[in-house]
C-alpha positions as CSV (number, residue, x, y, z in Angstrom):
1,X,112.1,104.9,142.0
2,X,112.6,105.4,145.7
3,X,109.0,104.1,146.4
4,X,109.9,100.8,144.6
5,X,113.2,100.5,146.5
6,X,111.4,100.8,149.9
7,X,108.1,99.0,149.3
8,X,109.2,96.0,147.2
9,X,110.7,94.2,150.3
10,X,107.4,94.9,152.2
11,X,105.3,93.4,149.4
12,X,107.6,90.3,149.2
13,X,107.4,89.9,153.0
14,X,103.5,90.0,152.9
15,X,103.3,87.4,150.1
16,X,105.8,85.1,151.7
17,X,104.5,85.5,155.2
18,X,100.8,85.1,154.5
19,X,101.4,82.5,151.8
20,X,103.9,80.6,153.9
21,X,103.7,76.8,153.3
22,X,100.7,77.2,151.0
23,X,102.9,78.7,148.3
24,X,105.9,76.5,149.2
25,X,109.6,77.1,149.8
26,X,110.8,77.9,146.4
27,X,108.1,80.5,145.4
28,X,108.6,82.3,148.8
29,X,112.4,82.4,148.2
30,X,112.1,83.5,144.6
31,X,109.7,86.3,145.5
32,X,111.7,87.7,148.4
33,X,115.1,87.3,146.9
34,X,113.9,88.7,143.5
35,X,112.4,91.8,145.3
36,X,115.6,92.5,147.1
37,X,117.8,92.2,144.0
38,X,115.4,94.5,142.3
39,X,115.7,97.0,145.1
40,X,119.5,96.6,145.1
41,X,119.6,97.2,141.3
42,X,117.6,100.4,141.7
43,X,119.7,101.6,144.7
44,X,123.1,101.7,143.0
45,X,122.1,104.2,140.3
46,X,120.7,106.4,143.1
47,X,124.0,106.2,144.9
48,X,126.0,107.0,141.8
49,X,123.7,109.9,141.1
50,X,124.4,111.4,144.5
51,X,128.1,110.9,144.2
52,X,128.0,114.0,142.0
53,X,126.6,116.2,144.8
54,X,123.0,116.2,143.8
55,X,120.6,118.1,146.1
56,X,118.2,116.2,148.4
57,X,114.8,115.1,147.1
58,X,111.6,114.3,149.1
59,X,108.9,111.9,147.7
60,X,105.6,112.4,149.5
61,X,103.7,109.2,150.3
62,X,100.6,110.3,152.4
63,X,99.5,112.4,155.3
64,X,100.1,110.4,158.4
65,X,98.8,112.3,161.4
66,X,98.0,115.9,162.4
67,X,97.2,117.2,165.8
68,X,97.7,120.8,166.8
69,X,101.3,121.8,166.0
70,X,102.2,118.1,165.4
71,X,102.2,117.5,161.6
72,X,103.6,114.2,160.5
73,X,103.6,113.6,156.8
74,X,104.9,110.2,155.5
75,X,107.6,111.2,153.0
76,X,110.8,109.5,151.7
77,X,113.9,111.7,151.8
78,X,116.9,110.9,149.6
79,X,120.2,112.6,149.8
80,X,123.8,111.4,149.8
81,X,123.6,110.0,153.4
82,X,120.4,108.1,152.5
83,X,122.0,106.9,149.2
84,X,124.9,105.3,151.1
85,X,122.5,103.4,153.4
86,X,120.4,102.3,150.5
87,X,123.2,100.5,148.8
88,X,124.5,99.1,152.0
89,X,121.1,97.7,153.1
90,X,119.8,96.4,149.8
91,X,123.2,94.9,148.7
92,X,123.9,93.1,151.9
93,X,120.2,92.0,152.3
94,X,120.0,90.7,148.7
95,X,123.2,88.7,149.1
96,X,122.0,87.4,152.5
97,X,118.7,86.3,150.9
98,X,120.6,84.4,148.2
99,X,123.1,82.9,150.7
100,X,120.1,81.7,152.8
101,X,119.0,79.5,149.9
102,X,121.8,77.1,150.8
103,X,122.3,77.7,154.5
104,X,118.6,77.2,155.4
105,X,117.9,74.5,152.8
106,X,117.1,71.9,155.5
107,X,114.9,74.1,157.6
108,X,111.1,73.4,157.4
109,X,110.1,77.0,158.0
110,X,111.9,78.7,155.1
111,X,108.9,81.0,153.9
112,X,108.7,82.4,157.4
113,X,112.4,83.0,157.6
114,X,112.6,84.8,154.2
115,X,109.5,86.9,155.1
116,X,111.2,88.0,158.3
117,X,114.3,89.0,156.3
118,X,112.3,91.1,153.9
119,X,110.3,92.6,156.7
120,X,113.5,93.7,158.4
121,X,114.9,95.2,155.2
122,X,111.7,97.2,154.7
123,X,111.9,98.6,158.3
124,X,115.5,99.5,157.9
125,X,114.8,101.3,154.6
126,X,112.0,103.2,156.3
127,X,114.4,104.3,159.0
128,X,117.0,105.7,156.6
129,X,114.6,107.4,154.3
130,X,112.7,109.1,157.1
131,X,112.0,112.8,156.6
132,X,110.8,113.3,160.2
133,X,111.7,111.9,163.6
134,X,108.4,110.0,164.1
135,X,108.9,108.2,160.8
136,X,112.4,107.4,161.8
137,X,111.1,106.0,165.1
138,X,108.7,103.8,163.2
139,X,111.6,102.2,161.3
140,X,113.6,102.1,164.5
141,X,111.0,100.0,166.2
142,X,110.3,98.0,163.1
143,X,113.9,96.7,162.9
144,X,113.7,96.0,166.7
145,X,110.6,93.8,166.1
146,X,112.1,92.1,163.1
147,X,115.3,91.4,164.9
148,X,113.4,89.8,167.8
149,X,111.6,87.5,165.3
150,X,114.9,86.6,163.5
151,X,117.0,86.1,166.6
152,X,114.3,83.8,168.1
153,X,113.6,82.2,164.7
154,X,114.5,78.7,166.1
155,X,111.9,79.2,168.9
156,X,112.1,75.6,170.1
157,X,115.6,76.4,171.5
158,X,115.3,78.1,175.0
159,X,118.6,79.9,174.4
160,X,117.3,81.5,171.2
161,X,114.1,82.7,173.0
162,X,116.2,84.1,175.8
163,X,118.5,85.9,173.4
164,X,115.6,87.4,171.5
165,X,113.9,88.6,174.7
166,X,117.3,90.0,175.9
167,X,117.8,92.0,172.7
168,X,114.2,93.3,172.9
169,X,114.5,94.4,176.5
170,X,117.9,96.0,176.3
171,X,116.9,97.9,173.3
172,X,113.8,99.2,175.1
173,X,116.1,100.9,177.5
174,X,117.9,102.7,174.7
175,X,114.6,103.4,172.9
176,X,113.2,105.2,176.1
177,X,116.1,107.7,175.7
178,X,115.4,108.0,172.0
179,X,111.7,108.7,172.7
180,X,112.5,111.3,175.3
181,X,114.9,112.9,172.9
182,X,112.2,113.1,170.2
183,X,109.6,114.5,172.7
184,X,112.1,117.1,173.8
185,X,113.1,118.0,170.3
186,X,109.4,118.6,169.4
187,X,109.0,120.7,172.6
188,X,112.0,122.9,171.7
189,X,111.6,123.2,167.9
190,X,107.9,122.8,167.6
191,X,108.3,120.3,164.7
192,X,109.5,116.8,164.0
193,X,110.6,117.6,160.5
194,X,114.3,116.7,160.3
195,X,115.3,119.4,157.7
196,X,113.6,122.1,159.8
197,X,115.2,120.9,163.0
198,X,118.7,120.9,161.5
199,X,118.1,124.3,160.0
200,X,117.1,125.8,163.4
201,X,119.6,123.8,165.5
202,X,122.5,126.3,165.4
203,X,120.2,129.1,166.7
204,X,119.5,127.0,169.8
205,X,123.2,126.8,170.8
206,X,123.7,128.2,174.3
207,X,120.0,128.1,175.3
208,X,118.8,126.3,178.5
209,X,115.9,124.2,179.4
210,X,114.5,122.9,182.7
211,X,115.3,119.2,183.2
212,X,115.0,117.3,186.5
213,X,114.7,120.5,188.4
214,X,117.8,122.1,186.9
215,X,118.5,124.6,184.1
216,X,120.7,122.8,181.6
217,X,122.0,123.3,178.1
218,X,119.1,122.5,175.8
219,X,121.1,120.9,172.9
220,X,123.2,118.9,175.3
221,X,120.2,117.3,176.9
222,X,118.5,116.6,173.6
223,X,121.6,115.1,172.0
224,X,122.5,112.9,175.0
225,X,118.9,111.5,175.1
226,X,119.0,110.8,171.4
227,X,122.4,109.2,171.7
228,X,121.1,106.8,174.4
229,X,118.9,105.4,171.7
230,X,122.0,105.0,169.4
231,X,123.9,103.3,172.2
232,X,121.1,100.6,172.5
233,X,120.6,100.0,168.8
234,X,124.4,100.1,168.0
235,X,125.4,98.0,171.1
236,X,127.7,100.6,172.7
237,X,129.2,100.0,176.2
238,X,126.5,99.6,178.8
239,X,123.8,98.6,176.3
240,X,125.9,96.1,174.4
241,X,125.0,92.9,176.2
242,X,122.4,91.8,173.7
243,X,124.7,91.7,170.7
244,X,126.8,88.5,171.4
245,X,123.7,86.6,172.6
246,X,122.0,87.5,169.3
247,X,124.3,85.0,167.7
248,X,121.7,82.4,168.7
249,X,119.9,83.3,165.5
250,X,120.8,81.7,162.1
251,X,124.1,82.9,160.7
252,X,122.5,84.9,157.8
253,X,120.7,86.9,160.5
254,X,124.0,87.7,162.1
255,X,125.3,89.0,158.8
256,X,122.2,91.1,158.0
257,X,121.4,92.6,161.4
258,X,124.6,92.6,163.3
259,X,127.2,93.4,160.6
260,X,125.8,95.9,158.1
261,X,122.4,97.2,158.9
262,X,120.5,97.4,162.3
263,X,123.6,98.0,164.4
264,X,124.6,100.8,162.2
265,X,121.3,102.6,162.7
266,X,122.7,104.5,165.7
267,X,125.7,105.7,163.6
268,X,123.3,106.8,160.9
269,X,121.1,108.7,163.3
270,X,124.0,110.6,164.9
271,X,125.3,111.5,161.4
272,X,121.8,112.5,160.2
273,X,121.4,114.8,163.2
274,X,125.0,116.0,163.2
275,X,124.1,119.7,163.0
276,X,122.4,119.2,166.4
277,X,125.4,117.4,167.9
278,X,127.8,120.0,166.6
279,X,126.0,122.6,168.9
280,X,127.1,120.8,172.1
281,X,130.7,120.1,172.9
282,X,129.6,118.0,175.9
283,X,127.5,115.7,173.8
284,X,130.2,115.2,171.2
285,X,132.8,114.5,173.9
286,X,130.5,112.0,175.4
287,X,130.0,110.3,172.0
288,X,133.9,110.2,171.6
289,X,134.3,108.7,175.1
290,X,131.6,106.0,174.6
291,X,132.9,105.1,171.2
292,X,136.5,104.8,172.3
293,X,135.6,102.8,175.4
294,X,133.4,100.4,173.4
295,X,136.2,100.1,170.8
296,X,138.8,98.8,173.2
297,X,136.4,97.0,175.5
298,X,134.9,94.8,172.8
299,X,138.4,94.2,171.2
300,X,139.7,92.8,174.5
301,X,136.8,90.3,174.7
302,X,137.3,89.3,171.1
303,X,140.8,88.0,171.8
304,X,139.5,85.3,174.3
305,X,136.3,84.0,172.7
306,X,136.2,80.5,171.2
307,X,132.9,80.7,169.4
308,X,133.7,81.9,165.8
309,X,130.5,83.9,165.6
310,X,131.0,85.6,169.0
311,X,134.5,86.7,167.9
312,X,133.0,88.4,164.9
313,X,130.2,89.8,167.0
314,X,132.5,91.5,169.4
315,X,134.5,92.7,166.4
316,X,131.4,94.4,165.2
317,X,130.9,96.0,168.5
318,X,134.5,97.3,168.4
319,X,134.2,98.6,164.9
320,X,131.0,100.5,165.8
321,X,133.1,102.2,168.5
322,X,135.4,103.5,165.7
323,X,132.4,104.9,163.9
324,X,131.1,106.7,166.9
325,X,134.4,108.3,168.1
326,X,134.9,109.4,164.5
327,X,131.5,111.1,164.5
328,X,132.1,112.6,168.0
329,X,135.4,114.0,166.6
330,X,133.5,115.8,163.9
331,X,134.5,113.4,161.1
332,X,131.0,112.3,160.2
333,X,132.1,111.5,156.6
334,X,134.8,109.2,157.9
335,X,132.2,107.5,160.2
336,X,130.0,106.8,157.2
337,X,132.9,105.7,155.1
338,X,133.8,103.0,157.7
339,X,130.1,102.1,158.0
340,X,130.2,101.6,154.2
341,X,133.4,99.5,154.0
342,X,132.5,97.6,157.2
343,X,129.3,96.4,155.6
344,X,131.2,94.5,153.0
345,X,134.0,92.9,155.0
346,X,132.0,92.2,158.1
347,X,129.1,90.6,156.2
348,X,131.7,88.6,154.4
349,X,133.3,87.4,157.6
350,X,129.9,86.5,159.1
351,X,128.7,84.6,156.0
352,X,132.2,83.1,155.7
353,X,131.9,81.9,159.3
354,X,128.5,80.5,158.4
355,X,130.1,78.5,155.5
356,X,132.6,77.1,158.0
357,X,129.8,76.2,160.4
358,X,127.9,74.6,157.6
359,X,131.0,72.6,156.7
360,X,131.5,71.5,160.3
361,X,127.8,70.6,160.7
362,X,127.0,73.6,162.8
363,X,129.9,73.3,165.2
364,X,130.9,76.9,166.2
365,X,133.8,76.2,168.6
366,X,137.1,77.1,166.9
367,X,139.0,74.7,169.2
368,X,137.4,71.8,167.1
369,X,138.5,73.3,163.7
370,X,142.0,73.4,162.2
371,X,143.4,72.6,158.8
372,X,140.3,73.5,157.0
373,X,141.9,75.6,154.2
374,X,142.4,72.4,152.1
375,X,138.9,71.1,152.8
376,X,137.0,74.3,152.0
377,X,139.4,76.4,149.9
378,X,136.9,78.9,148.5
379,X,135.7,79.8,152.0
380,X,139.3,80.1,153.1
381,X,140.3,82.5,150.4
382,X,137.3,84.8,150.8
383,X,137.7,84.9,154.6
384,X,141.4,85.6,154.1
385,X,140.4,88.7,152.0
386,X,137.9,89.7,154.7
387,X,140.6,89.4,157.4
388,X,143.0,91.5,155.3
389,X,140.3,94.1,155.0
390,X,139.3,94.3,158.7
391,X,142.9,94.3,159.9
392,X,143.7,97.2,157.6
393,X,146.3,95.8,155.3
394,X,147.7,98.4,152.9
395,X,150.5,100.8,152.1
396,X,150.1,104.2,153.8
397,X,150.1,107.3,151.7
398,X,153.4,109.0,152.9
399,X,156.0,111.2,151.1
400,X,153.5,112.1,148.4
401,X,152.6,108.5,147.5
402,X,148.9,107.5,147.2
403,X,147.5,105.1,149.8
404,X,146.7,101.6,148.5
405,X,145.0,98.9,150.5
406,X,142.0,96.9,151.4
407,X,138.7,98.5,152.4
408,X,139.3,98.7,156.1
409,X,142.7,100.2,155.6
410,X,141.3,103.3,153.9
411,X,138.4,103.8,156.3
412,X,139.9,102.9,159.6
413,X,143.2,104.7,159.0
414,X,141.2,107.7,157.9
415,X,139.4,107.7,161.2
416,X,142.6,107.5,163.2
417,X,144.2,110.4,161.3
418,X,141.1,112.5,161.7
419,X,140.7,111.7,165.4
420,X,144.3,112.7,165.9
421,X,143.9,116.0,164.0
422,X,140.7,117.0,165.9
423,X,140.9,118.4,169.3
424,X,138.1,116.2,170.6
425,X,139.4,112.8,169.6
426,X,143.1,112.9,170.2
427,X,142.8,110.6,173.2
428,X,140.5,108.3,171.2
429,X,143.2,108.0,168.6
430,X,145.6,106.2,171.0
431,X,142.7,103.9,172.1
432,X,141.9,103.2,168.5
433,X,145.5,102.3,167.7
434,X,145.5,99.8,170.6
435,X,142.2,98.4,169.5
436,X,143.7,98.0,166.0
437,X,146.4,95.9,167.5
438,X,143.9,93.7,169.2
439,X,141.7,93.5,166.1
440,X,144.6,92.2,164.1
441,X,145.4,89.7,166.8
442,X,141.9,88.2,167.2
443,X,141.2,88.3,163.5
444,X,144.4,86.3,162.7
445,X,143.8,84.1,165.7
446,X,140.4,83.1,164.1
447,X,142.1,82.4,160.8
448,X,144.9,80.3,162.3
449,X,142.6,78.3,164.6
450,X,140.2,77.6,161.8
451,X,142.3,77.1,158.7
452,X,145.8,76.2,159.8
453,X,147.3,73.7,162.1
454,X,146.4,70.1,162.6
455,X,142.7,69.1,162.0
456,X,141.2,68.9,165.4
457,X,137.9,67.6,164.1
458,X,139.2,64.2,163.0
459,X,137.6,61.6,165.2
460,X,136.4,64.3,167.6
461,X,133.6,63.2,169.8
462,X,132.5,66.8,170.1
463,X,132.1,67.1,166.3
464,X,130.5,63.7,165.9
465,X,127.9,64.7,168.5
466,X,127.3,67.9,166.6
467,X,126.4,65.8,163.5
468,X,123.4,64.4,165.4
469,X,122.6,67.6,167.4
470,X,122.8,70.3,164.7
471,X,122.1,73.9,165.4
472,X,118.3,74.0,165.2
473,X,118.0,71.3,162.5
474,X,117.8,68.5,165.0
475,X,114.0,68.9,164.9
476,X,114.0,67.7,161.3
477,X,115.1,64.1,161.3
478,X,114.7,63.5,157.6
479,X,116.9,66.5,156.7
480,X,119.5,65.4,159.3
481,X,119.6,61.9,158.0
482,X,120.0,63.2,154.5
483,X,122.9,65.4,155.5
484,X,124.6,62.6,157.3
485,X,124.4,60.3,154.3
486,X,125.8,63.0,152.0
487,X,128.6,64.2,154.3
488,X,129.5,61.6,156.8
489,X,128.3,58.4,158.5
490,X,127.7,60.2,161.9
491,X,129.9,57.8,163.8
492,X,133.4,59.0,163.1
493,X,133.7,59.3,159.4
494,X,132.5,62.9,159.0
495,X,134.4,65.1,156.6
496,X,134.1,68.9,156.1
497,X,132.6,69.9,152.8
498,X,132.5,73.1,150.7
499,X,129.3,75.1,150.7
500,X,126.8,75.1,147.8
501,X,127.1,77.7,145.0
502,X,124.2,79.8,146.4
503,X,126.4,80.4,149.5
504,X,129.7,80.9,147.7
505,X,128.5,83.5,145.1
506,X,127.5,86.0,147.8
507,X,130.9,85.4,149.5
508,X,132.8,86.2,146.3
509,X,130.8,89.3,145.6
510,X,131.3,90.6,149.2
511,X,135.0,89.8,148.9
512,X,135.1,92.0,145.9
513,X,133.7,94.8,148.0
514,X,136.1,94.1,150.8
515,X,139.0,94.5,148.4
516,X,137.9,97.5,146.3
517,X,135.3,99.5,148.3
518,X,137.9,101.6,150.2
519,X,140.2,102.4,147.3
520,X,137.4,103.2,144.8
521,X,135.2,105.4,147.1
522,X,137.9,106.9,149.3
523,X,137.8,110.3,147.6
524,X,134.1,110.8,147.8
525,X,133.9,110.1,151.5
526,X,136.9,111.8,153.2
527,X,138.8,113.9,150.7
528,X,138.1,117.6,151.5
529,X,137.0,118.9,148.2
530,X,135.0,115.9,147.0
531,X,133.6,115.3,150.4
532,X,132.3,118.8,150.8
533,X,130.5,118.5,147.4
534,X,129.3,114.9,148.1
535,X,128.0,115.5,151.6
536,X,126.5,118.9,150.9
537,X,123.5,119.4,153.1
538,X,123.4,115.8,154.3
539,X,125.8,116.0,157.3
540,X,128.0,118.5,159.1
541,X,131.2,118.5,157.1
542,X,134.3,120.2,158.5
543,X,136.5,120.7,155.5
544,X,139.3,122.2,157.7
545,X,139.5,119.0,159.7
546,X,140.0,116.9,156.6
547,X,142.7,119.2,155.4
548,X,144.4,119.0,158.8
549,X,144.3,115.2,158.7
550,X,146.7,115.3,155.7
551,X,149.2,117.2,157.8
552,X,149.5,114.7,160.7
553,X,153.0,113.3,161.5
554,X,154.2,110.3,159.4
555,X,154.2,108.1,162.6
556,X,150.5,108.7,162.9
557,X,149.9,107.6,159.4
558,X,152.1,104.5,160.0
559,X,150.7,103.6,163.4
560,X,147.8,101.5,162.3
561,X,150.0,99.5,159.9
562,X,152.6,99.0,162.5
563,X,150.2,97.6,165.1
564,X,148.5,95.5,162.4
565,X,151.8,93.8,161.8
566,X,152.4,93.3,165.5
567,X,149.0,91.7,166.0
568,X,149.6,89.4,163.0
569,X,153.0,88.4,164.4
570,X,151.6,87.8,167.9
571,X,148.8,85.6,166.6
572,X,151.3,83.6,164.4
573,X,153.6,83.1,167.3
574,X,150.9,82.0,169.7
575,X,148.9,79.7,167.4
576,X,151.3,78.5,164.7
577,X,155.0,78.8,165.8
578,X,154.6,78.2,169.6
579,X,151.0,76.9,170.3
580,X,152.0,76.4,173.9
581,X,152.3,80.1,174.5
582,X,148.6,80.8,174.6
583,X,148.0,78.1,177.3
584,X,150.9,79.4,179.4
585,X,149.8,83.0,179.1
586,X,146.2,82.1,180.2
587,X,147.5,80.1,183.1
588,X,150.0,82.8,184.2
589,X,147.4,85.6,184.0
590,X,144.4,83.4,184.7
591,X,142.5,86.0,186.7
592,X,142.8,88.6,183.9
593,X,141.9,85.9,181.4
594,X,138.8,84.9,183.3
595,X,137.8,88.6,183.6
596,X,138.1,89.2,179.9
597,X,136.7,85.8,178.9
598,X,133.6,86.4,181.0
599,X,133.1,89.7,179.2
600,X,134.1,91.9,182.1
601,X,131.2,90.3,184.1
602,X,128.7,92.8,182.7
603,X,126.0,90.1,182.4
604,X,126.6,89.0,186.0
605,X,126.6,92.6,187.2
606,X,123.3,93.3,185.4
607,X,121.9,90.1,186.8
608,X,122.8,91.2,190.3
609,X,121.6,94.8,189.9
610,X,118.6,94.5,187.7
611,X,117.4,91.0,186.9
612,X,117.3,89.5,190.4
613,X,115.7,92.5,192.0
614,X,113.1,92.5,189.2
615,X,112.3,88.9,189.8
616,X,112.2,89.5,193.5
617,X,109.7,92.3,193.1
618,X,107.7,90.1,190.7
619,X,107.6,87.3,193.2
620,X,106.5,89.7,195.9
621,X,103.6,91.0,193.9
622,X,102.8,87.5,192.8
623,X,102.8,85.7,196.1
624,X,102.0,88.4,198.6
625,X,100.0,90.8,196.4
626,X,98.2,88.6,193.9
627,X,97.8,85.4,195.8
628,X,98.0,86.8,199.4
629,X,95.7,89.8,199.1
630,X,93.8,89.9,195.8
631,X,93.0,86.2,195.5
632,X,92.5,85.8,199.2
633,X,90.0,88.6,199.7
634,X,88.8,88.7,196.1
635,X,87.7,85.6,194.2
636,X,88.9,83.1,196.8
637,X,87.3,85.1,199.7
638,X,84.1,85.5,197.8
639,X,84.0,81.8,197.1
640,X,84.6,81.1,200.8
641,X,81.8,83.4,201.9
642,X,79.4,81.8,199.4
643,X,80.4,78.3,200.6
644,X,79.9,79.3,204.2
645,X,76.5,80.9,203.5
646,X,75.5,77.7,201.6
647,X,76.4,75.6,204.6
648,X,74.4,77.8,207.0
649,X,71.4,77.9,204.6
650,X,71.7,74.2,204.1
651,X,71.2,73.6,207.8
652,X,67.9,75.4,207.7
653,X,66.7,73.3,204.8
654,X,65.8,70.2,206.8
655,X,62.6,69.2,205.0
656,X,60.6,69.0,208.2
657,X,57.3,71.0,208.5
658,X,57.9,71.8,212.2
659,X,61.2,73.4,211.4
660,X,59.7,75.7,208.8
661,X,56.8,76.5,211.2
662,X,59.3,77.4,213.9
663,X,61.2,79.7,211.5
664,X,58.0,81.3,210.4
665,X,57.0,81.9,214.1
666,X,60.4,83.5,214.8
667,X,59.9,85.8,211.8
668,X,56.4,86.7,212.8
669,X,57.5,87.4,216.4
670,X,60.3,89.7,215.1
671,X,57.9,91.6,212.8
672,X,55.3,92.1,215.6
673,X,58.0,93.3,218.0
674,X,59.3,95.8,215.4
675,X,55.7,97.1,214.7
676,X,55.0,97.6,218.5
677,X,58.3,99.4,219.0
678,X,57.3,101.9,216.3
């Protein structure tokens, strides 16, 4: 069964990719979407099976490589951790495939797009089923390649190409750390087998290794190097700059890659290798620090963005921070629980945003929205459910009452309580509460600007221009004209429209997950007894920590709900009750606003420190090295010498007999002189 789950998307990608336009749009979509729904249907029984605490199984595929002590066998490992990722990846990918039927309907390269989606899904499945670090790295790089292809899918747009290259380059930085971590792990443990490494990891606690001329703690060095890879793939502070730019890809790509799958690969890797991380307090503290810093950093930026997809992108970055500081606090089950619930409500929000963008003919600036809840009511209601989920709306479980709420309420509140209860993450708890306040504010700000207030798209020159300059579709004049005839005259009579059924069905299914996923699966993920049984052998599970989380003060249990209400009130006051407040605030604190709006100037800083020097070095080697030295004394110099020799030789070739006789006489004289001198 696991072989079918993993390899069906690959077969579909091969057929759609190689067949391309020869097989046509509909067959390519049917094959890829059908394969993903088949994988999804097979994944859920596996997930339910492991909810009962079944032991891990390994399905051999073939011998990959063997050299000395390095023995890499391709095998598919399935345990409770893998089972969670299987349902997340296949469910979201299947729904994204179906959603793309409507969203990409006008695109001329649909077979290529669906082939890329399926290829990405295969690579992600290979990553999460890896039984050794080399196999995991194969999937790790595979999703990097597929994300490059998907982000730059509209390759005629310079901004899309630039975003794809940026994602690829920034992730290479993280991947260098990941590779060094894998090399070091093999050096220390003598194997790349994940089960063997995790079995031997506790015995390596306290040992030292030579690194950069110093004797340092072995497990700290290995875990920090591995975590650098996680920082790149999961867009943590410092290596986060690629994530918002990746919104240049089609919206289904944003939902698939940047909501539920690729960006969670780093969280999965840390949880998979949790017995290693538990041997180093320095490494886990570093994970807590980076996660908490990313959580609050990204949340501040989300409050100021006007692009609907960028708001959700920074929200993703912030929520990943929650997952990491949960893992660093020792609450690996809670980290995976938030990963699980986040997949539903964040994919819902991204695809919901895509439905809004589709309705507004690919306009993404929320300042040109307003009053859309009556125009696109289904999209409004599903996005409202997603907002209730991400902001953590629910009734806390206090005074013996059970907690009831949306998906994000159960997982995020659980993280905050566990972080408070652990000695490592107490500081992260306070940061997480502040980030929860900002999350509520920017999430409701998005809803109010988009669906409430006066319609700002009526007779808007900006919107009418968008009708004739749609997001990548402007290269298809026939499709554009068809769309204009169906939905507006392109000169001022444009009206928003609800999305087709192929886009609405995935939204409704994801909304169901956003409502129920937290309540239904809460016990399996973070309840002490059930969690111990469910996660047996898959992650490091600290039962005492989960018991301690039940004993935290009532104010801690209420804190997330309190700040959620404050954020809602603040957004309502600034964008519904007193719309002038937002403008006055930005004018009063304009320097702070510019700092946050410009993403803390990370891009400008990296441009100054890395990009410009790199270009300067490149120009130096190009102008002075290549052209000034190599070309000058190489091919150009050789050509000059040949030309000079030709001119000299040409002067001797006069065609007169006396000239040739004179040259012969000189040669003969030289020969005789040489002979006499001998």
